[in-house]
C-alpha positions as CSV (number, residue, x, y, z in Angstrom):
1,X,0.4,-42.2,-45.1
2,X,2.1,-41.9,-48.5
3,X,5.1,-39.6,-48.6
4,X,5.2,-36.8,-51.1
5,X,8.5,-35.9,-52.9
6,X,7.4,-32.8,-54.7
7,X,10.3,-30.6,-55.9
8,X,10.4,-26.8,-55.6
9,X,11.6,-24.8,-58.5
10,X,15.2,-23.4,-58.1
11,X,14.0,-19.8,-58.2
12,X,11.5,-20.4,-55.4
13,X,14.1,-22.1,-53.3
14,X,16.5,-19.2,-53.8
15,X,13.9,-16.7,-52.8
16,X,13.1,-18.6,-49.6
17,X,16.8,-18.7,-48.6
18,X,17.2,-14.9,-49.2
19,X,14.0,-14.2,-47.2
20,X,15.3,-16.4,-44.4
21,X,18.4,-14.3,-44.2
22,X,16.5,-11.0,-44.1
23,X,13.6,-11.7,-41.8
24,X,14.0,-12.3,-38.1
25,X,13.4,-15.7,-36.5
26,X,9.8,-16.6,-35.8
27,X,8.7,-15.9,-32.2
28,X,8.5,-19.5,-31.2
29,X,12.3,-19.9,-31.5
30,X,13.0,-17.7,-28.5
31,X,11.1,-16.3,-25.6
32,X,9.4,-12.9,-26.3
33,X,9.4,-10.4,-23.4
34,X,6.6,-7.9,-23.6
35,X,6.9,-5.0,-21.2
36,X,3.8,-4.9,-18.9
37,X,1.7,-1.8,-18.8
38,X,2.2,-1.1,-15.1
39,X,5.8,-2.3,-14.9
40,X,7.3,1.1,-14.1
41,X,4.2,2.7,-12.6
42,X,3.5,1.9,-8.9
43,X,0.9,4.0,-7.2
44,X,3.7,5.7,-5.2
45,X,7.4,5.5,-5.0
46,X,9.9,7.3,-2.7
47,X,13.6,8.0,-3.2
48,X,15.6,4.9,-2.1
49,X,19.1,6.5,-2.4
50,X,21.4,4.9,0.2
51,X,18.7,2.6,1.6
52,X,19.6,-0.7,0.0
53,X,22.6,-2.7,-1.0
54,X,22.9,-6.0,-2.9
55,X,25.1,-9.0,-2.0
56,X,28.6,-8.9,-3.5
57,X,27.8,-12.2,-5.4
58,X,24.8,-14.3,-6.3
59,X,22.2,-11.6,-6.7
60,X,20.5,-10.2,-9.8
61,X,18.7,-7.5,-7.8
62,X,19.0,-3.8,-8.4
63,X,17.4,-0.4,-7.8
64,X,15.8,1.1,-10.9
65,X,15.6,4.8,-11.4
66,X,16.5,5.3,-7.7
67,X,13.0,4.4,-6.5
68,X,12.0,0.8,-7.6
69,X,13.6,-2.3,-6.2
70,X,13.8,-5.0,-8.9
71,X,14.3,-8.2,-7.0
72,X,14.6,-10.4,-10.1
73,X,14.4,-9.4,-13.8
74,X,11.8,-10.8,-16.1
75,X,13.7,-13.8,-17.4
76,X,14.6,-17.4,-16.6
77,X,16.9,-18.8,-13.9
78,X,17.4,-15.6,-11.8
79,X,18.0,-15.2,-8.1
80,X,17.8,-12.0,-6.2
81,X,18.5,-10.5,-2.7
82,X,18.6,-6.9,-1.6
83,X,19.1,-5.6,1.9
84,X,18.9,-2.5,4.0
85,X,22.3,-0.9,4.6
86,X,23.9,-1.2,8.1
87,X,22.6,2.3,8.9
88,X,19.0,1.3,7.9
89,X,18.6,-1.8,10.0
90,X,15.3,-2.4,11.8
91,X,15.4,-1.6,15.5
92,X,13.2,-4.2,17.2
93,X,13.2,-2.3,20.5
94,X,11.0,0.4,18.9
95,X,7.6,0.3,17.1
96,X,7.8,0.9,13.4
97,X,5.8,0.7,10.2
98,X,6.6,-0.1,6.6
99,X,4.3,0.5,3.6
100,X,5.1,-0.6,0.1
101,X,3.7,-1.9,-3.2
102,X,4.8,-5.2,-4.7
103,X,4.5,-6.4,-8.3
104,X,4.7,-9.9,-9.7
105,X,4.7,-9.2,-13.4
106,X,2.0,-10.3,-15.9
107,X,2.8,-13.9,-16.6
108,X,-0.5,-15.3,-15.2
109,X,-0.4,-19.1,-14.8
110,X,3.1,-19.2,-16.4
111,X,4.7,-17.1,-13.5
112,X,7.4,-18.4,-11.2
113,X,8.7,-18.5,-8.6
114,X,7.9,-15.5,-6.5
115,X,9.7,-13.5,-3.8
116,X,9.9,-13.1,0.0
117,X,10.1,-10.2,2.5
118,X,12.9,-11.2,4.8
119,X,14.3,-10.0,8.2
120,X,17.6,-11.6,9.3
121,X,20.7,-11.5,11.4
122,X,22.8,-13.9,9.2
123,X,26.5,-13.5,9.9
124,X,27.0,-12.7,6.2
125,X,25.1,-9.4,6.7
126,X,24.3,-7.7,3.4
127,X,25.9,-10.6,1.5
128,X,23.4,-13.1,2.8
129,X,21.6,-15.1,0.1
130,X,20.6,-18.7,-0.3
131,X,22.3,-20.7,-3.1
132,X,18.9,-22.0,-4.2
133,X,16.8,-20.4,-6.9
134,X,13.4,-21.8,-8.1
135,X,11.5,-23.0,-5.0
136,X,14.3,-21.7,-2.7
137,X,13.2,-18.0,-3.5
138,X,16.8,-17.0,-2.6
139,X,16.1,-17.5,1.1
140,X,15.3,-21.2,1.8
141,X,17.4,-24.3,2.1
142,X,17.2,-26.7,-0.8
143,X,14.2,-29.0,-1.5
144,X,16.2,-32.2,-2.1
145,X,15.6,-34.9,0.4
146,X,18.7,-35.4,2.7
147,X,20.4,-32.2,1.6
148,X,21.5,-29.5,4.0
149,X,18.7,-27.8,6.0
150,X,20.8,-24.9,7.1
151,X,22.2,-23.4,3.9
152,X,19.4,-20.9,3.6
153,X,19.6,-17.5,5.2
154,X,20.2,-18.0,8.9
155,X,18.5,-16.3,11.9
156,X,15.7,-15.2,9.7
157,X,12.0,-14.6,9.3
158,X,10.3,-14.5,5.9
159,X,6.9,-13.8,4.4
160,X,6.8,-15.6,1.1
161,X,4.7,-14.7,-2.0
162,X,4.9,-18.0,-3.9
163,X,3.5,-17.9,-7.4
164,X,4.4,-21.5,-8.4
165,X,3.3,-24.7,-6.7
166,X,6.2,-27.2,-6.3
167,X,4.4,-30.6,-5.9
168,X,5.7,-33.2,-8.4
169,X,8.8,-35.2,-9.1
170,X,10.2,-32.6,-11.5
171,X,9.5,-29.5,-9.4
172,X,10.0,-31.0,-6.0
173,X,7.6,-31.2,-3.1
174,X,8.2,-28.0,-1.1
175,X,4.6,-27.0,-1.4
176,X,2.8,-30.3,-0.8
177,X,0.6,-28.7,1.8
178,X,-0.3,-25.6,-0.2
179,X,-1.7,-27.0,-3.4
180,X,-4.6,-24.6,-3.7
181,X,-2.5,-22.2,-5.8
182,X,-0.3,-19.1,-5.3
183,X,0.0,-18.5,-1.6
184,X,1.3,-16.1,1.1
185,X,2.7,-17.6,4.3
186,X,5.5,-17.0,6.8
187,X,8.3,-19.2,8.0
188,X,11.7,-19.4,9.7
189,X,14.1,-20.2,6.7
190,X,17.2,-20.7,8.9
191,X,15.7,-23.3,11.2
192,X,16.3,-27.0,10.3
193,X,12.8,-27.8,11.8
194,X,11.2,-25.8,8.9
195,X,12.1,-28.6,6.5
196,X,10.7,-32.1,6.7
197,X,12.2,-35.1,4.9
198,X,9.9,-38.1,4.4
199,X,9.4,-41.2,2.3
200,X,6.2,-42.1,0.4
201,X,5.1,-43.8,-2.8
202,X,8.6,-45.1,-3.3
203,X,10.0,-41.6,-3.3
204,X,12.1,-39.6,-0.9
205,X,10.7,-36.1,-0.5
206,X,11.2,-32.8,1.3
207,X,8.4,-30.4,2.2
208,X,8.5,-27.2,4.3
209,X,6.4,-25.8,7.0
210,X,4.2,-22.9,6.1
211,X,3.3,-20.6,9.0
212,X,5.5,-22.9,11.0
213,X,2.9,-25.7,10.7
214,X,3.1,-29.0,8.9
215,X,0.0,-30.2,7.2
216,X,-2.7,-28.8,4.8
217,X,-4.5,-26.8,7.5
218,X,-1.5,-24.4,8.0
219,X,-3.4,-21.2,7.5
220,X,-1.6,-20.2,4.3
221,X,-3.5,-17.4,2.3
222,X,-4.5,-17.9,-1.3
223,X,-4.8,-14.5,-3.2
224,X,-5.4,-16.0,-6.6
225,X,-3.4,-14.9,-9.6
226,X,-0.6,-12.6,-8.4
227,X,1.1,-12.1,-11.7
228,X,-1.6,-10.0,-13.4
229,X,0.2,-6.7,-14.0
230,X,-1.0,-5.3,-10.6
231,X,0.8,-3.5,-7.8
232,X,-0.5,-4.6,-4.5
233,X,-0.1,-2.7,-1.2
234,X,1.8,-4.6,1.5
235,X,2.1,-3.2,5.0
236,X,4.2,-4.3,8.1
237,X,3.7,-3.1,11.7
238,X,6.0,-4.0,14.5
239,X,4.9,-3.7,18.1
240,X,8.0,-3.7,20.3
241,X,6.0,-4.0,23.6
242,X,4.4,-7.3,22.6
243,X,7.1,-8.4,20.2
244,X,4.5,-8.9,17.5
245,X,4.8,-8.4,13.7
246,X,1.6,-7.8,11.7
247,X,1.6,-7.9,7.9
248,X,-1.2,-7.5,5.3
249,X,-1.2,-8.0,1.6
250,X,-3.9,-6.0,-0.2
251,X,-7.1,-8.0,-0.5
252,X,-6.2,-10.5,2.3
253,X,-6.7,-10.4,6.1
254,X,-3.9,-9.2,8.3
255,X,-1.7,-11.8,10.0
256,X,0.0,-11.3,13.4
257,X,3.0,-13.4,14.6
258,X,4.6,-13.2,18.0
259,X,8.3,-13.4,17.5
260,X,10.9,-14.2,20.1
261,X,13.5,-11.8,19.0
262,X,16.5,-13.4,20.8
263,X,15.5,-16.9,19.8
264,X,15.0,-16.1,16.1
265,X,17.5,-13.3,15.5
266,X,19.8,-13.2,18.5
267,X,19.9,-9.4,18.3
268,X,17.7,-6.3,18.4
269,X,19.0,-4.9,15.2
270,X,18.3,-6.8,12.0
271,X,18.7,-6.5,8.3
272,X,15.6,-6.5,6.1
273,X,14.8,-6.6,2.5
274,X,13.6,-9.0,-0.3
275,X,14.7,-12.1,-2.0
276,X,13.2,-13.8,-5.0
277,X,13.8,-16.2,-7.9
278,X,12.7,-17.6,-11.2
279,X,13.3,-20.9,-12.9
280,X,12.4,-22.3,-16.2
281,X,9.3,-20.1,-15.8
282,X,9.8,-16.5,-14.8
283,X,8.2,-13.2,-13.7
284,X,9.2,-9.6,-12.9
285,X,9.5,-9.2,-9.1
286,X,9.5,-5.5,-8.0
287,X,8.9,-3.4,-4.9
288,X,8.2,0.4,-4.5
289,X,7.9,2.1,-1.1
290,X,5.7,4.7,0.7
291,X,7.3,4.3,4.1
292,X,10.7,2.8,4.9
293,X,11.0,1.7,8.6
294,X,12.7,4.3,10.8
295,X,13.6,6.6,7.9
296,X,11.0,9.3,8.8
297,X,8.6,9.1,11.8
298,X,5.8,11.6,11.7
299,X,2.2,12.1,12.7
300,X,-0.4,13.7,10.4
301,X,-3.9,14.8,11.3
302,X,-6.9,16.6,9.8
303,X,-9.5,18.3,12.0
304,X,-12.7,20.0,10.9
305,X,-14.5,22.5,13.2
306,X,-17.5,24.8,13.2
307,X,-17.2,28.6,14.0
308,X,-17.7,27.8,17.7
309,X,-14.8,25.4,17.7
310,X,-16.9,22.2,17.9
311,X,-15.2,19.3,16.1
312,X,-17.2,17.9,13.1
313,X,-16.4,14.1,12.8
314,X,-17.9,10.6,13.4
315,X,-21.1,11.4,11.5
316,X,-21.8,14.9,13.0
317,X,-24.2,17.1,11.0
318,X,-23.3,20.1,9.0
319,X,-25.9,22.5,7.5
320,X,-26.4,24.4,4.3
321,X,-24.5,27.7,4.3
322,X,-22.4,26.8,7.4
323,X,-18.8,27.7,7.3
324,X,-16.3,25.0,8.4
325,X,-12.6,25.3,9.1
326,X,-10.3,22.5,7.9
327,X,-7.0,22.2,9.8
328,X,-4.2,20.0,8.5
329,X,-1.3,19.3,10.8
330,X,2.0,17.4,10.5
331,X,4.4,16.6,13.3
332,X,8.0,15.3,12.7
333,X,8.8,12.9,15.5
334,X,12.2,11.4,14.6
335,X,14.1,9.8,11.8
336,X,17.3,9.0,10.1
337,X,16.6,11.7,7.5
338,X,14.8,15.0,7.3
339,X,11.3,14.7,5.7
340,X,11.9,16.5,2.3
341,X,9.9,17.8,-0.7
342,X,6.6,17.5,1.0
343,X,3.4,18.2,-1.0
344,X,0.0,18.3,0.9
345,X,-2.7,16.9,-1.3
346,X,-6.5,16.6,-0.8
347,X,-9.6,16.7,-2.8
348,X,-12.7,18.2,-1.2
349,X,-16.0,16.4,-1.3
350,X,-18.4,17.7,-4.0
351,X,-20.8,19.3,-1.5
352,X,-18.5,22.0,0.0
353,X,-16.8,25.0,-1.6
354,X,-13.4,26.5,-0.7
355,X,-13.6,30.1,0.6
356,X,-11.1,32.1,-1.4
357,X,-8.4,33.8,0.5
358,X,-8.9,31.7,3.6
359,X,-5.8,29.5,3.5
360,X,-3.0,30.0,6.0
361,X,0.2,28.2,7.1
362,X,2.0,28.2,10.4
363,X,5.3,26.5,11.4
364,X,8.4,27.2,13.5
365,X,9.3,29.9,11.1
366,X,6.1,31.9,11.7
367,X,2.7,32.2,10.1
368,X,1.4,33.5,6.8
369,X,-1.2,33.2,4.1
370,X,-1.0,30.7,1.2
371,X,-1.9,31.7,-2.3
372,X,-5.2,30.4,-3.8
373,X,-3.1,29.2,-6.8
374,X,-2.5,25.9,-5.0
375,X,-6.2,25.1,-5.7
376,X,-7.5,23.5,-8.9
377,X,-11.2,23.1,-8.6
378,X,-11.8,21.0,-5.5
379,X,-8.1,19.8,-5.4
380,X,-5.4,21.2,-3.2
381,X,-1.7,20.6,-3.8
382,X,0.5,22.8,-1.6
383,X,4.2,22.6,-0.8
384,X,5.3,22.9,2.9
385,X,8.8,23.3,4.2
386,X,11.1,20.3,4.8
387,X,10.6,19.0,8.3
388,X,13.1,17.8,10.9
389,X,13.7,18.0,14.7
390,X,14.0,21.8,14.5
391,X,11.1,22.5,12.2
392,X,8.9,19.8,13.5
393,X,5.3,21.2,13.4
394,X,3.5,22.6,10.4
395,X,-0.2,23.4,10.0
396,X,-2.3,24.4,7.0
397,X,-5.8,25.7,7.5
398,X,-8.6,27.0,5.3
399,X,-12.4,27.5,5.3
400,X,-15.2,25.9,3.2
401,X,-18.8,26.7,2.9
402,X,-21.4,23.9,3.0
403,X,-23.6,23.7,-0.1
404,X,-27.2,22.7,-0.3
405,X,-28.1,19.1,-0.7
406,X,-31.5,17.4,-1.3
407,X,-30.9,14.4,1.0
408,X,-28.7,13.8,4.0
409,X,-25.3,13.2,2.4
410,X,-22.4,11.4,4.2
411,X,-18.9,12.7,3.2
412,X,-15.3,11.7,3.9
413,X,-12.2,13.9,3.9
414,X,-8.6,12.6,3.9
415,X,-5.2,14.3,3.2
416,X,-2.1,12.7,1.7
417,X,1.4,14.0,2.5
418,X,3.8,13.1,-0.3
419,X,7.4,13.6,0.5
420,X,10.4,12.4,-1.5
421,X,11.3,9.9,1.2
422,X,8.0,9.4,3.1
423,X,4.4,9.2,2.1
424,X,1.5,9.0,4.5
425,X,-2.2,9.8,4.9
426,X,-4.4,11.3,7.6
427,X,-7.2,9.2,9.1
428,X,-10.5,9.8,7.4
429,X,-12.9,12.5,8.8
430,X,-16.5,11.6,8.3
431,X,-19.5,13.9,8.6
432,X,-23.0,14.3,7.2
433,X,-24.3,17.3,5.3
434,X,-27.9,17.7,6.3
435,X,-30.6,18.3,3.7
436,X,-32.6,21.6,3.9
437,X,-35.6,21.2,6.2
438,X,-39.0,22.8,6.1
439,X,-39.3,25.3,9.0
440,X,-41.3,24.0,12.0
441,X,-44.2,26.4,13.0
442,X,-46.2,25.6,16.1
443,X,-49.2,27.7,17.3
444,X,-50.0,27.3,21.0
445,X,-53.8,27.5,20.8
446,X,-55.6,24.5,19.3
447,X,-57.9,25.5,16.4
448,X,-60.3,26.3,15.0
449,X,-60.2,30.0,16.2
450,X,-63.4,32.1,15.5
451,X,-63.0,35.9,15.4
452,X,-65.8,38.6,15.2
453,X,-65.6,41.2,12.5
454,X,-63.0,43.8,13.5
455,X,-61.6,41.7,16.3
456,X,-57.8,41.5,16.8
457,X,-56.0,38.2,17.4
458,X,-52.4,37.6,18.6
459,X,-51.0,34.3,17.6
460,X,-48.5,32.8,20.0
461,X,-46.2,29.8,19.3
462,X,-42.7,28.8,18.1
463,X,-40.7,29.0,14.9
464,X,-37.7,26.8,14.2
465,X,-35.6,26.6,11.1
466,X,-32.7,24.1,11.5
467,X,-31.1,25.5,8.4
468,X,-31.0,29.1,9.6
469,X,-29.6,29.8,13.1
470,X,-30.7,33.4,12.9
471,X,-34.4,32.4,12.8
472,X,-35.5,35.5,10.8
473,X,-39.2,35.4,9.7
474,X,-40.4,37.3,6.7
475,X,-44.1,37.7,6.0
476,X,-46.6,39.5,3.8
477,X,-49.7,41.0,5.3
478,X,-52.4,42.9,3.4
479,X,-49.9,43.4,0.5
480,X,-47.2,44.9,2.7
481,X,-43.9,42.9,3.1
């Protein structure tokens, strides 16, 4: 192609130079970080003051606003680790639960590398962190063939949320057996047996076991795009009797793993937290909590009863005009903190109406009425006292009237307890509001019945109205009601 040597006028050249000094650089000269819509807005977040600490060196993690853990910021070549304090270790001799929401940014297919939930008894304690970012996720040994297999976090268990597949000469071969995409799997990062060095196609490679299994059928879970500006609920349950940990990421099946505590951790008390990393690609890794293990242990329950005390649940029928009593109870069992700033929240189904003036509260301090100002339409949001081992039982009750429905209508009621350091829900209560039924009238004698003029007749039979327990009959005879 012929080259053009067209000259620009001096004035035009000067204008271009001035504009170049005034205007900012075009976007393609540097990465542009756009704040995601849900970045700071998890569904729930409790106060994390005094719960976590970061390693003295090597970690880019922090706690934002006192209630969101940022494992890695939304930029390249970051590595994070954040751990429970000594006072907030997990006690593996006792059952516990944890409930949280995790966030992987909004980078889509450009996200990397992910994060991991980790339990450990590494001798470095709260300073434990792997030297490896990228595929190492801040917890694993390196992915280079022949390198150390024990420089990851020792005496550990991890659930990884891996958003980038490492399966080529440039990115390494850690994920050779999970090439379907972003995946969730568990492993033992501190064990040398987790890492497999091998030689193929004139290359030395290292892969790692997912779910402690080598090979493509290792049971890793594939949730699809994780980095789509979505907070996903993640729960953990520990059964001390069976020494089994069960976890579940929203949208996936639960996974249960028997763990030999002494073999893996060598102790009953372990640190727990998150690690994560980015590389040449990046994402924002964040966590917000509903329930921190062992911080507050409580039971909450909702019971719905008829006037005669019979419990309404499991599909039981309720009738038009019937009055039901809703009883909401919380019991504080134990914990490292008092349960504080508790708000009881519920939204009644659309087919019942709150009975004004019927709400009451009882606790160790006595009983009393609650003001109807806690209600907005069908929604209740009522404060209850802080709970601890002294004030350990609080009950709220109120009445509702069942409204008329045209067809049998199943309804479900649940209650959320939102405290500053613990959030939990009651189990759902399910019942059916029964449609109004035509009264059933049965005459004992079979017709037709023939009467002579002036002859009296007394009809005998039954009357049943399932919508009216009083069974009152109104009739009109010869114009008289």
